[in-house]
N, C-alpha and C positions, 0 to 999 in steps of 0.2 A: 566538788559540787558546783564551782563558778568558770570551771574550764569553757564551756560551750559560750558564756556571755564575753569571756576573755578572748578568743578566737573571735567571734563575731566582730569584735570591735574593730581588731586588725583588718578584718575583711572587709569593715566600713571603709577604713581609711585608705586600704588599697582601691577599693571602688570608686572613693572619691577623688582620689588621685588620677585615676584612670578616665574620670569624665562621666562614669555611672551613678548618676544623681540618685535616681530611684532606686539601684542596687544598694548605694551607700546608705540612704535612708532604711531601707528594711534592715540591713546589717546592724545598723546602731540602735534601730528599735529592738532588734533581737538581742543586742548587747544588753540593753538597759532590763530586758526581761529577764534575761539567764542570770545576771550580776544580783537579782533579788530572789531568794528563796522563798517558796510558796509557804504562807502560814507562819512563818518565823522571821525574825531579825536579829541575828547574832553575829551577822558579817564583820569580819575584821577590818580596820580601818584601810588598808590596801582596796579592799575590794569596795568600800564604800567609794575611795576616792575614784577606781577606775569607773565605776558607774557613773559617777559625776560628771568625769571626763568624757564618757560616752554621751551622756546628755547634753553637754558642753557642745561637742562636735554637731549633734542632732539639732540642736537650737541654732547653731550656725548655718547650717545647712537650710534649715526651715527659714530663717530670715533670707537667707542670699536667693531664694526660690520665691520670694514675695509673699511669705506666709508667717509675717510677724506677729499674729496673735497666737498661732501655734508655737511659735517659738517661745513667747511669753510664757505659755501655759508649760511648757517643759522646763523652762527656768523656775518657774514657781514650784513645780514639783521637785526640782532639785535641791531647792531652798527647805522646802519643808521637810525633804527626806535628811537632810543634812542636820536639821535643827534636831530630829527625832532621834537620830542615831546619836548624836554627840550630847543630849540633855540626858541620856539615858546612864544609870549608874555606870560608873567605869571608861565611859565614854570620852 
């Protein structure tokens, strides 16, 4: 269920290393979306961590391209998501 998001994260890393900032941003956003199931959130911790890493990379890219407010929004989303996931029973 999370394979597309995982692959998109790796594509983002490759694109960023190649200097394709716009392509990396799209891939990181695809990764974030692909690592969140629609309508439910019973993701195992490694998937939650992978999504947090995708958001971390996206936030860094946004900050590096002069969009600190957008980067902050991504960081805030990450923190809210981590709180929600790890505050659930068994989290």
